N, C-alpha and C positions, 0 to 999 in steps of 0.2 A: 371377917367383916360382915356385919349384920345387914340383911336386906332391908331397904327402906320401904315401908308400906305406903301404898298410894290409896288415898281415900276415893272411893267411887262416888260420882255425882249422880244423884237421883234424877232420872229423866222426867219424872212427874213434878219436879220442883218448878214452881212458877214464881218468878221474882218480879213480874210486872205488877204495877199498882192496880188495885181494883176498888180502891176507895180514895177519898180525898178530893180536894178542889181540882187538881190537875187532871185527874181521871175523868171527872164529869165535864170539864172543858173539852177534853179530847173527844169524849163520847158525843157531846153536843155538836161539835164541829163535824164529826163523822156523819151524824144524822142529817145535818144541814146540807152537806155535800150530796148525800144520796137524794135528798128532797129536790135540790136543784137539777140533778141528773134526771129524775123522774119528770120534773116540770118540762125540761127540754124535750124529752121523748114525747110527752103528751102534746106539746105545742106542734111538733112535727106531725103527729097523727091527726091532730085537729086541722092543720093546714091541708093535709091530704083529703080528709073528709069533706072539707068545705069546697075544695076544688072539684072533687068527684061529684058532689051534689049539684054544683052549677053546670058540670059537663054532662049530666045525666041525659038531657034531651038528645044530644048528639050521639052519646054512647048507645042509647036505646034504638036510635034510627039507623046508624051506620055500623055499629059494632066495630070489630077489628078491621073491616074493609076500609075504614077511615084512614088507617095507617098506609094502605097500599094505593089508595085512589089519588089521582092527580087533578081532579076537577075542583074548581073553586068558583062557583057562580052563586052570588048572593041573591040574584033575582029568581033563579030556579030552585034555590035551596039545596044546591049540590056542593059538598065540601069534601076535600081530601087533603091529607097532611104530607104526602110523600115529597113534593117539591120543597117544602119548608124543612122537613127532616134532612133531606139531601143537602140543602144549603147550609144548615146549621152544622152538620157533621163534617162536610168538606171544608168549609171555611175554618172551623176550629182545628181540624186535622192539619191543614196547611200551616196555620199559625203556630201549632206545636212544632212542626218540622223546621220552621224558621227560628223559633224561640229557643229550642234545645241547644243547638251549637252556639248561638250568640250568648245565651244565658250562661252556659258552661264556660265559655271564653271569659266573660266578665267575672264569673266566680273565681276562676283560676288566677286571673290577673290581680284581683283584689284580695286573694287569700295567700298566694305564694309571694316569694320575695323577688319577683321580677322587677318591681318598681319600689322606690322608697315610700315610706309610710305617708309622707306629706302629699304624695300623688295618689296613692291607693285609696285613702279615705275619701277625698273629694269625688273620685270616680264612683265609688260605692254609694255615696250619698246622692249623687246626681241621678244614678240609675234608679235608686229606690224612690226618688222624688217624683218619677214619672207616675207612680201609683197614686199620687195626690192630685194629679191633673184630672179635672172632670172629663168624662168621656165626650161630652158635647164639644168641648174645646179641642180635643184631639180630632173629632170629626170635622170641625171647621178648618183646622190646620191641614187635614188631609184634602179637603176640597180646594183650598187656595194654594197649597204648596205641593203636596204629594201627588195629586192627580195630574197637574200640569207636568210634573217631572216624569211620571210613569207613562203618559200617553206616547211620547216618542219611543220609549223602550218597548211598549206593547205593540206599536206599529212595526218596529224592527223584528220583533218575535214573529209577527204574522208574515212579513215579507220574506223572512229567511227560514222559518220553521213551520210554515202553515201545513206541511205534510204530516205534522204531529197533531192529533186531534185536540190536544190541550191548547193549541194556539191557532186554530183555524177560523177565527172570527175577524173579518176584514175591517168593518167599521166599529171602532171601539171609542166610547166616550170617556173611558177611565173609570166609570162606575160599574164595577164588575167584581167577580169572585177574587181575582188576584189582589186588587186594591183592598178589599175587605180583609183578606188573610194577612196582608202586611200590617194593616191598622191593628188587627187583633194581636199580632205578634208583638207590636210595640207596647200594647196595653198589658200583656201578660209577662213581658220581659222582667219587670221588677220582681214578680213572684218567683219566677224561675231562677233568676240570678241571686236574689237575697237568700232564699232557702238553701240553694246549692252552696253558696259561700259559707253559710253557717255550718253546713254539714262538713265541708272541707276543713274549716277552722278547728273543729273538735277532734279531728283525726290526730292521734298522738304523734308527736314529733319523732319518736323512736322509729316509726315506720319509714319516715323519709330518710333519716340518717342511716338506718339499717340497710335499706335498699341501695343507697349510694355507697355504703361501705362494702357491699358485695359486688360493686362494679357497675351498677346501673347508672345510666345517664339521667339527666333531669327529666326528659320526656318519657323515658322508660319508667321512671319512678311514678310519674303522673298517670300514665295510661295502664300500667300493670299493678300498681300498688294503691295509689290514692283513689282513683275513680272506682276500682272494684270495692275498696273498703267502704266508700260512701255511696255505693250503688243504690241501696234501699232508700236512703234519704233523698237521692236525686230522683228516683222513681216517684216518691211521694210529692216532691216539688213539681214534677211534670204533671201528675194527676190533678193537683190543686190548680195549676195554671190552665189545664184543659177544662176544669170545671168553671173557671172564670171566663174562659173563651166561649163556652156553650151558652152562658147567660148574658153576654154583653149585648146591649140594645142600641143606644143612641148612635154611637160612632159607626156601627155597622149599618144601621138604617140609613145613614147619610151618604154612604159610599158604595153599597153593594148593588144598587140599581132597582131593587124591589120589584122583581118580575118573577112570577111563580112558574118556572120552567126547569127542566132537568136537561142540561147540556154538558157534555164532557169538557168543553172549552173553558179555560179559566178567564178568558176575555169576554165572556157572556155575563149579562146581568143575572142575578139570582135573588133568592129571598131566604130569610131565616125565621125561625119561630119567634124569637123576641121582637124582630122587626115587624112582622105582621100583627103581633099583639099591640105594639105601640101605635101602628098606623090605623088599625080598624076597630080596636076595642071601644074607643069612645064614640064611634059612629055606628056601632051595631044596634039595630033597631028591634029585630025580632028575637025571640028566645032561642031559636035554633042557631042563629048566627052567633049569639053569645055563647051558646053551648059548644059550638064548634071551636071557637077561639079558646074557650076554657079547656076543651079536650086537648088542644095543642099545648096549652100550659101544663096539663097533666103529663103529657108525653115528655115535655122538656124536663119536668120535675123527675120523672122516672129515669131519663138519660143522665141527668146530673147526679142523682142518687146512685145509679149503677156505677158511674165513674168513681165516685168516692168510695163505695163499698169495694169495688175492684182494686182500688189503690191500697186500701187497708189489708185486704187479703194477700195481694202481691207482696207487700212489704213484709208481712208475717211469714210468708213462704220463703222469701229470700233470707230473712233472718234465721229461720229454722234450718235452711240448707247450709248456712255458714257454720252452724253449731255441729 
């Protein structure tokens, strides 16, 4: 029996087109995409340069001490960012802690077969519809509905748990850190739920059926298979929601109390960077005041940028560890 000869394929052989109409269309599209990417990066750098230029008077006078100072006196020209950074980070962090379990619960209910399709689809649509509500409308709803509901709850927390520093404020008006965190959680819930739902929907069905075939229960399949498989996507959703919470303005301004102080109690009024920008920027008269407010904007820009960069790095690390 004769051995059949196998013809070797030349590795240097290139069968992709390098001429013709299709080649030039693809090449032009590639160049166009790169141009738009460069334009986006240049716009970002331009924004940073403009904000930095306007903040230069405050940067030159206060330096990095501006970040650690708690003074804010427009008459004496003393400005410090720490109470506003504290309010921004704490309110956003609390909002994320509330939104993660609720958002994951909504994502699971609307992606798994707990309910029939004619029920799941309206639930998913209604949750995503919250993102279309203007923040000022949510702020008004919080003033007329949420705060009257929360005041008895917050009074109960003080009467029964005042030994905990988080609830040691006696007279609460409802305009405080807790209310702002709940409002923020409502506003970022669509981002958290919608992205997590999309992540869970693209997980192959074979993982579910395989886990159950090996004897796993429904909840063991969810917590040991589905959530670990979609963990990187869920982390990305969390970081995007956190970025949204850091920059939210009107709704928070209407309910947080707008008082620049640092107190551990969640029942105390607080202040955030977006709120102070909305309240004072239009009334700023001297250049130093404008520079201090713009310095705050630059800090908020850096915080948001750091969150997004951290999310990208974390997702890449998680994906690399899976491989």
